[in-house]
N, C-alpha and C positions, 0 to 999 in steps of 0.2 A: 406575477411574481419578476419571473424571469427577464420580461418584457421592461419588467419595471428598471432594473438592475441593469440591464443592457444600456436602457436609455440614459440614465442617468452616466454609467460609465462614458457614453457616445458623447455628452454634452458636458463631462471633465476636461478629456478629448480635445473636443471643439476648443474649451475655454484655454486653455494650453499652448496649444497651435497657435489662434490667436493672439495669446501673451505675449510668445514668441518673436513673434512677426511683426505685430501691429501695437503691444504694449509699453507702457511706458519701460525708463531702464530699471525699475522694481522689478514689476511685473514678466518685464524682459529675463532678469538674473534668477528670479524663483523657478518658472517655466525651465529654463536652463538647469535648473539644481533639481528637479522634480525627474524630468527627463534623464537625468545623469546615478540620480540614485535608482530608477528603473533598472538602468542598464547593468547599475549591480545589483541589484536584486534578481534579474536573468544571470547572469556569470556565478552569482551564489548558488541561485536555483542549479543551474548547469554542474558545480562542483560537487554538490548534493546528490544528482541522479548519478556521477560517475562515483563517487565513493560507499553509493551503496548495490552499487552493480559488482564493485570491485568486493565487497560485502559477501553479499551474492557467490562470486568467484569460492570466494573463502567457506564458504560452507555455513554462512551464517542462518540460513533457513532448515539447514537440519538440525541445531539444536534448539529450533524453537518445535518441531513435533518430536522432538524427543519429551520436553517439557509438560505438550500437550499428551501425551501418552501414561506420561507419570501424573497430571492433573486426571484423566481418564479413571486413573487405578484407585486414586483415593476416591472419587466418584461414586465408582461403581463398590466399593465398599462399602461408603456410605448407605446408598440407594439400597444394600443387599439386607443392610443392618434393620433399616427402616420396611425393607418389602416394598420398596418399589420396585413395582414390576415397569411401569411404564416408564421412567427415567431408566432402570436396564436397558429397555430398548431402545430407546432413543441414545444408548452412549454405543450401545453395538453398531447400531449405524452409521457413527459420529465415528466412532471407531476403523470402519469399513472404509470411511473416505479417507480419515487420516493416512491409512495403509495404500490408500490408492494415490494420493498429493506422495507418498514417499517417494515409491515407486516410479509416478512419473518426473519427480528430481533426481531418483539415480537415472533415468533413462536421458534427462538434459543433462548432465553431468559428463554421461558417456558417450553422448554426440558432439558435446564440446572438447568433450578430449580426443575425440577422431579426428573433427575440423583442421584442415591447418591455413597456416597464415595467419594467427592470434585473429582472424573475423570471422565474430559469428551473424551464422544466417537470417536474415532477416525472419523468418519459420521458426528459428529457436528462441529469437530473442521475445515472441507472440507466444511460444509456450513458456518460456519464462514469466511474461504479465498476464496470461491468463493463469498458473501453479500458483502467482504470488497475491489475483485476487479472490480464490478458491482458501487461499489460509486465510487468508480475515473474512472469508467466510466462515468458515469453520472456527475458526477463534471467536466471530462474535454469537455461532451458535450456542458453542462452549460455555463462554460468558452467560446465556441467556437463560440452558442449565442449570450452571451452577446458583444463578438469583432462586432459580425456580424452586432450587430443593433447599436454599436457605428459608424460602418465604413456609415450606411444609413444612 
């Protein structure tokens, strides 16, 4: 399936390049417009990444961990009232993961504060990237547990 998608994208790129250089005036104009739109998309994506990095620096994801904690408290109350031992165990594991993420976030923030010159090291950027991935996984696991508990 991936190779089919790659082949399709390659075919589109070849047609665009061909039309850009060898097409009639209408095809050339259409190819130029598409290249312009792709350039705009790249600029917009870069701006989005910069904005998200600024939000991360301002603590956007700190509140996400606090919200997860509130959700866990509610789920724990529901699990206790229905005597759902399995869900309580899973919540305990997920709470440990949340605490680890919170600690890693604090360490990253402390390291950023220590760095001088306003530049963030590649190592620290990788840590932030991994932290975001782990946060998304925790959110996904939390959602799955919520669905499971709603079914019961």
